[in-house]
N, C-alpha and C positions, 0 to 999 in steps of 0.2 A: 504494499501500499504506500502511496505517497504522502496521503494525508485523509484524514476522515472525510472530507470534501473533495478529495482529488478522483483520479480515476482508479478504479479498481485495480486494472492491470499496471505492471510495473515495467513492461516491455511494450514496444509498439505492436497494436493489433493487426494482425493480417485479415483484412477482410476476404471472404469466399463465400460461395453458395453452400448451403447446408448439404445439399445432394453430393457435392465434391469433396467436403471436409469431414462429413459424418462417417466412421468408420463402422459405427454400430447404431441403429436408432431404435425407437420403440416397435416392439412386436406384438402381434395379437396373442391372445390366451392360446396356449397349446391344449393338444388333447389331455395332457397329463396336469392341467390346471396351473400352468405357470405363465408369466407374462414378465416383459421387460420393460421398465419405464426409463425415460431419459435418453442421453447421447452421449457419445465420446468423440473427442476430435484429435486427429494426429498435428493440428497446426494451432492448437490452443495457446494462448498468452499467458504469461507466468503472473502471479501475484506475489504479495509478501507473507501476510499472516492475517486471516480472515475466517470468519463463519459466513457462508454464502448460500442462499437458496433461491429457487426460480417458481414463485408461486404463480406467475401469470401467464404460465405456459401448460397445457393440459398434460402434455406427454411426461411431464415430471411430478405429476400428481397420481396418487394411489387411486385406481379404479374402484367403485362402488364394490362393496363386500368387506369380507375379512381375510386377511393375508398373513404371510411371515416374509420377510426378507432374508433370502438364503445367501445371496452373494452380491457383490458391487464390482464396478470398474471404472477406471480412468485411463487415459493415455498420457504417461508423462513426458514432460518436455525435456531438453538435453540437460536440465539441471537437476532432476530428479524431484527431490523435496519430499515431504509427508503430508499423509491426508488421512481423514477419517470420514466414515459416511455420517450423517445426521438423518433421523427421521423426524420430522416437525409437524406438530398438529397447532392450525390456527386457534388462538384462544378469545377471539372475538375483537380483541383490540388491534387496531391496523398495525401492521408489520411486526406482531407480537406472536410467539408461537410458544407452546409446551414443547419440551424435549421428549419425546415417546422413546427414542432408543439411540444409542451411540455405538460405534463399532470401535475395536481398537485402533490408534493410531498406526498407520502403517509407513514405513519408508518405502518409497517408489523407486523402481528401476527405470533409469533414463531412458529417453527415446523408446519407448515401447508399451505396449498394452499391459496395465497391470489389472488382473483380477483377483479378488479375495472371496473366499468362502469362509461364512462367519461358523465360527464354532457354537455361538449361541445365536439363534435366529432372533430377529426382532419383529414383534407382533405390531401390525398396522392395520388401519381400516381406510376405506373410501374417504378422500378428501386430505388425508395426510399429504405431504409433500417431502420429496428427499433433498437433502443439501449437502454440504460438505464444512468441515474444519479444515483448513489447509496451511501449511507452512511452506513459504517457496517454490510453489509447484504449480503446473500449467493448469489454471482454474477454468478459464472462459474461452470461448471462442466468439470473436466479433463477427457478427452476421448482418448488423444494421436493423435488426427487429428484436421485439421482446426486451425484457431487462431482468436484472437480478437485484435482490435486496441483501445488504451485507452490513456486517459491522466489524471493526478492525478488533482482532482479539489475540491475546497472547496464550490462552488456555483453552482447553478441550472442555465442552460444556458438559453436565452431567444430565443423565434421565431423570425426569421429574422437575427440572428447572425451566425457569423461564427466559427465553431469549428474545431480545428485542433487535429487529435488523433494520437500523435506524436510517439507513443511505440506501440510493438506487443508482445503479449504473445501467444506463440506456445501451440497447443494441448489442446485448451478449447473450449467449447461451451457457450453461453449465457444462463442464466436461466430465460429465458423470453419468453413470447408469445403474440401475438395481435390477436384480433377479427377484420377483415374487412368486410364492407358491400359495395357491388359494387353501383355505383349510376346510373348503368343502370340495370333493370331487366326485366323478362317475362312480368310483368304487363306495362311496358312503361318507357318512359325517366324520369328519377330522376336527380335532380338539387340541387345545393346547394343554400341555402336561409339563411338570418340571421333573427333571431325572433323581433319581434317588441313589445312594451311593451303590457301586456294583453294577450299574448300567453301563451297557456296550453297545456299540454301533454292530450292525449285522456282521461286518468283517472282524469283529472282536476288539476294536480300538475302544479304549475306555472313555466313558462320559463323564465330566465333572459333575458332582452333585449341584442341582440347582439349575442346571441347564434347560433353556426352554426346548420342548420338545413337539412337533408337528405330528400328531399320531392319529391313526384311526380309533373312534369312540370304542372304549373299553378294551384296547390294545394291551395296556398294562396288565391286565386280567390273565391273559393268554399268551403272551409273548415274554420268554424268560429274559431277552436282551433288556426289556424295559421294565420289568417286575419291580412294584413299589413306587413306580411315578406317580405322583400326585398331580391334581389339576392346578391350573395356574392360578394366578390372583388376578382380579378385575381391579384396576386403580382407578377410582374417579378422576375423569377427565383425560385420563391416558389409554385405559383399555387393559388386556391381559398381558401378564410378565411374570417371570420367575425372580426379578429383582427384589430384594427388600429396601424398599424405599423410605426415607424418613418423612414424617409429617402424615401418616395415614394410619387408621386404625380399622381393625376387623369389626364388621357390624352384624357378622351371623347370616347375612343375606346371601344366598345362593343365586346368582345370575348367569343369563346367556351373554351373548355377543352385543347384546343392546344396553347392557349394564343394569343400572338401578331400575327396579320395576319390570325388567324382563326376566319372567321365571320360567319361559320356554325352554326345557331341557338345561335349565341352570345349574352348573357345576362349579362355578368359580365363586370363590370368595370375595365377596365385595368390599372394598377397603376405601373408606371415606376420608376426606380430607380432614385434619384435626384443626387447621386454622381457618 
């Protein structure tokens, strides 16, 4: 960043058509119930240190329904840099968001496509938007259309916090995509569970306790890999998660994906804000 009111990019932006610059763009839902939102660009311009989102473009917005984010991608510039994926939910105040989920901060391999599979998927719902926290990475592609919102920041935000993106950069698209998997598929209802000690992937890889799992309804009762996994929590204003977030208390209400008042197939402990 040059300044809070200066250009988001720190290098001269290269204008080009989206069709020429985009390596990957949004794809429709596949037969397996997955979809990709966002785009990545091999000629994106470098930034310095910022939280950035693209709320004005539908292709960076989670489609209707309940999903989990399973992986994300960006195309690194020659300087590499570092980046983390943010999943953000508008909180009703202009340019203000609740941070639904944050990936680990990743060092990027320069001049190449970087894709990161999440060890703990992020639960998300329609209307959420993807964004990034970045350090000296290629963050935006100048296209002459759309705009990004951002704030200069030296620290990675945390899940459950409020993030205000006070500044707007016109004519740019985020160099970011994310792959989502629907929690419902043709094979039946899928639900969010939290792993228990001793759980493993089908290939035998150990799963850390408290990891979010996207499983078929009742699977922990019949699948020894996931024996003992428990339903996720439903946090007011955020949705389902396995994180232990401060500032919430258990209400005893079991809810579905609609949250408070939705008892249709409710298995999630509803966690209300204490403040």
